[in-house]
C-alpha positions in Angstrom: 0.0 -55.1 62.0 -2.0 -52.0 63.4 -1.1 -52.4 67.3 2.3 -50.3 68.4 4.4 -51.8 71.5 3.4 -49.7 74.3 6.7 -47.7 75.0 6.6 -46.3 71.2 4.6 -42.9 72.0 7.2 -42.2 75.1 10.3 -43.4 72.4 8.8 -41.0 69.6 8.6 -38.3 71.8 12.4 -38.7 72.5 13.7 -39.1 69.8 12.4 -35.8 68.5 13.6 -34.0 71.7 17.5 -35.8 70.9 16.3 -34.7 66.6 14.3 -34.3 64.9 13.8 -35.9 61.4 17.6 -36.8 61.8 19.7 -40.0 60.9 18.6 -42.3 64.2 15.4 -40.3 64.1 14.6 -42.3 60.1 16.9 -44.9 61.4 13.8 -45.7 64.4 11.0 -45.2 62.3 11.6 -47.1 59.6 12.3 -50.3 62.0 9.0 -49.7 63.5 7.4 -49.4 60.7 8.6 -52.5 59.8 11.1 -55.3 61.4 9.8 -54.1 64.9 6.7 -54.5 64.4 7.1 -58.0 62.5 8.6 -58.5 65.4 6.3 -57.8 68.0 3.5 -59.8 65.5 5.6 -62.3 65.9 6.1 -62.8 69.9 2.3 -62.5 69.7 1.8 -65.4 68.0 4.8 -67.3 69.1 6.8 -67.2 66.0 9.5 -65.1 67.4 13.1 -65.2 64.9 16.5 -66.4 65.0 19.2 -63.9 66.3 20.5 -63.6 63.0 17.3 -63.8 61.0 16.6 -60.9 63.8 19.7 -58.7 63.5 19.3 -59.1 59.3 15.8 -57.9 60.5 17.2 -54.6 61.5 19.6 -53.7 58.6 22.4 -55.4 60.6 25.0 -58.4 59.3 24.2 -62.0 61.4 26.7 -62.8 64.1 28.8 -65.0 62.1 28.4 -63.3 58.4 30.5 -64.8 54.7 30.4 -63.3 51.4 31.9 -65.2 48.5 33.8 -63.3 46.0 33.9 -65.2 42.6 36.0 -63.8 40.3 35.0 -66.0 37.3 32.2 -63.7 36.6 32.4 -60.5 34.0 31.1 -57.2 36.4 27.9 -57.9 34.0 27.8 -61.2 36.0 27.6 -60.5 39.1 25.3 -57.3 38.6 22.5 -60.1 37.1 23.3 -62.5 40.1 22.9 -60.3 42.2 19.3 -59.5 41.2 20.2 -55.7 40.6 17.4 -53.6 40.0 18.8 -51.6 36.3 16.6 -49.2 36.3 18.5 -48.3 39.2 22.5 -49.5 38.4 24.4 -46.5 37.5 25.5 -46.1 33.7 29.2 -46.3 35.0 28.6 -49.6 36.1 30.0 -51.6 33.5 34.2 -54.1 33.1 34.7 -51.0 31.1 35.1 -48.5 34.1 35.2 -51.1 36.8 36.8 -54.3 35.8 36.8 -57.2 37.8 41.0 -57.5 39.1 42.6 -59.3 35.9 45.3 -60.9 39.2 42.0 -62.5 40.4 40.0 -63.1 37.8 39.4 -67.3 38.4 39.7 -67.6 41.7 36.5 -67.8 44.6 37.3 -65.9 47.9 35.8 -66.2 51.3 35.1 -63.4 53.4 34.0 -62.2 56.5 32.7 -59.2 55.8 32.2 -55.5 58.6 30.5 -52.1 58.7 31.6 -49.2 59.9 31.1 -45.8 60.0 33.6 -42.8 60.6 34.5 -41.3 63.4 33.8 -37.6 61.7 33.8 -36.8 58.8 37.5 -37.1 55.7 38.0 -37.3 53.1 39.0 -40.5 50.8 42.6 -41.1 52.1 41.6 -39.8 55.5 38.6 -42.8 55.8 41.3 -45.3 54.5 44.2 -44.2 57.4 41.2 -44.6 60.2 39.8 -47.9 58.8 43.6 -49.7 58.2 43.9 -47.8 61.6 42.2 -50.3 63.1 43.3 -53.5 61.7 41.0 -52.7 58.2 40.4 -52.5 54.7 37.9 -50.5 53.1 36.2 -53.1 49.9 36.6 -53.5 47.0 33.7 -52.9 44.3 33.9 -57.2 43.5 33.4 -57.5 47.3 31.1 -55.3 47.0 28.4 -56.6 44.7 29.0 -60.2 46.4 27.8 -58.4 49.6 24.6 -56.8 48.1 24.2 -60.4 46.5 24.2 -62.1 50.0 22.6 -59.8 52.2 20.5 -57.9 50.2 18.0 -57.3 53.5 21.2 -55.3 55.7 20.9 -53.0 52.2 17.2 -52.5 51.5 16.5 -51.2 55.7 19.8 -50.7 57.3 21.1 -48.1 54.3 23.4 -47.5 51.6 26.9 -49.1 51.8 29.7 -47.7 50.4 32.8 -49.8 49.0 36.5 -47.2 48.9 38.7 -49.4 47.2 38.1 -49.6 43.9 38.3 -46.5 41.7 36.5 -45.8 37.8 37.4 -43.4 35.8 34.5 -41.6 33.8 33.3 -39.2 32.7 36.6 -37.0 34.0 36.2 -38.0 37.3 37.0 -40.8 39.9 34.5 -42.4 41.6 34.1 -45.2 43.9 30.6 -47.2 44.8 27.5 -47.6 46.4 24.3 -49.6 47.9 21.7 -48.1 47.7 17.8 -49.9 47.4 14.6 -48.1 45.3 11.2 -47.7 47.1 10.4 -51.2 46.1 13.4 -52.9 47.9 15.0 -54.0 44.8 19.0 -53.2 45.5 20.6 -50.7 43.1 24.2 -49.8 42.5 25.6 -46.0 42.3 28.8 -43.6 42.5 30.6 -41.6 44.9 33.1 -39.5 44.0 36.5 -39.8 44.8 37.0 -36.0 45.8 33.7 -35.8 47.7 33.1 -35.1 52.0 32.5 -39.0 53.6 29.9 -38.5 56.6 30.2 -39.9 59.6 26.4 -41.3 58.9 28.0 -43.1 55.7 28.1 -46.9 56.4 31.4 -48.9 54.6 32.3 -52.3 53.9 35.4 -53.3 54.9 37.7 -57.0 56.3 40.1 -57.4 58.2 43.9 -56.9 57.4 
């Protein structure tokens, strides 16, 4: 629809003042062009979405999220079931680099996911320690792929999500796994170097310890 919420010009001006083109600015622009416009359209037509549906539209988790991780599947099967786009899945995302945990093969686990950011830029060990201090553990690559299969809109709209709990060795480096999306809305899987500095703007998949 072409109409905008009445306060959008003022909100846009305020966002420019507090951080032109910063992460918040870009996120609000994305919301305005998508879910916020959809929300206004739904209100005008008497079709207001439920709270969980709107949260997902905004790139957030529903109030009571759940994922199921099926360890009877190979990594390649997990990618296929999650409908990840092969064109934007890094070539190192395979069973040789990221094997399924042999201690869990055959099991099915149901988990409650959380998404959090760091309080400051940090290296890998510092990030893990910060989350652990809050009673949270970092996700594995199997959990990350199950998450993307269950809540793709949270990645498409909210932005990339990283799992720090698995390590893949490739081309002489050690890597974590990241979900991201392409311009056509499909999801891909990339790599994050474990020696990289992790930003406060990045999102991480976590679970209660």
